[in-house]
C-alpha positions, 0 to 999 in steps of 0.5 A: 802586087808587090814591088821589086826588092832592089838588087844587090849586084857583087861584080868580079873585080879578082884579076888583076885588070882591074888594078892601076898603079896611080890612084886617081877619081872614081867615075861615082865619087869624089874619093881616089881610087887605085881600082878599075871598072870593066871599062879601065875607067877607074871606080871604087868597087862599092861605087859601081855595084851601086851604079849598078843596081840603080841601071837594074832598077831603072830598068825594072821602072821603064819596063813597068813604065811600058805596060809589060809588068802588069801583063 
């Protein structure tokens, strides 16, 4: 069995609700950003995409540990 590829995630932040006039620290890195995630938290788009991909990998890993992957 081959391991699945790391997923890539592309978020659509094209509307104005993902923009803040005030620059704040990103949730995921020490940089400042004007961008907001879906929950309104400050986050760079690339940081949020990397976090979403990592979360998907964690779900797959948990699924594998349950033994359901091999079925």
